[in-house]
C-alpha positions in Angstrom: 100.8 83.5 117.8 104.3 84.7 117.2 105.1 88.3 117.3 106.3 90.2 114.2 109.8 90.2 115.6 109.7 86.4 116.0 108.4 85.9 112.5 111.2 88.0 111.0 113.8 86.1 113.0 112.2 82.9 111.7 112.3 84.1 108.1 115.9 85.1 108.5 116.9 81.8 110.0 115.1 79.8 107.3 116.6 81.9 104.5 120.1 81.4 105.9 119.5 77.7 106.1 118.5 77.7 102.4 121.6 79.8 101.5 123.8 77.3 103.4 122.2 74.4 101.6 122.5 75.8 98.0 126.1 77.0 98.6 127.2 73.6 100.0 125.9 71.9 96.8 126.1 74.6 94.1 124.2 73.9 90.9 124.6 75.4 87.4 121.9 77.7 85.9 119.9 76.1 83.2 117.0 76.4 80.8 114.5 73.7 79.9 111.6 74.1 77.6 111.8 77.9 77.7 111.9 78.0 81.5 115.1 79.3 83.1 116.6 78.7 86.5 119.3 81.0 87.6 120.9 79.9 90.9 123.0 83.0 91.1 119.9 85.2 90.9 118.1 83.0 93.4 121.1 83.4 95.8 121.1 87.1 95.3 117.3 87.3 96.1 117.9 85.2 99.3 120.7 87.6 100.3 118.3 90.5 99.8 115.8 88.8 102.1 118.4 88.4 104.8 119.4 92.1 104.4 115.7 93.1 104.7 115.4 91.0 107.9 118.5 92.6 109.4 117.0 96.0 108.6 113.7 95.2 110.2 115.4 93.6 113.3 117.7 96.7 113.6 114.7 99.0 114.0 114.0 97.6 117.4 117.5 98.0 118.6 118.4 101.1 120.8 120.7 103.6 119.2 122.6 106.7 120.1 123.3 109.7 117.9 126.4 111.7 118.8 126.8 115.2 117.5 129.1 118.1 118.1 128.5 121.7 117.5 131.1 124.1 116.2 131.1 127.8 116.7 
């Protein structure tokens, strides 16, 4: 069973593949029988998913905080 980290990496990879696919062949937004499809909104949601993945993956990275005191 994959770890949470591996699953998040997979989600990010799959989402980036979808972004590459829809930007390579852009489609117009449309409405049919009262149902709307907004490709721009879909792309924005995919980008949010990638940002969320980056945030989750960044939590496991080591970090350093530098501070300086003044008197």
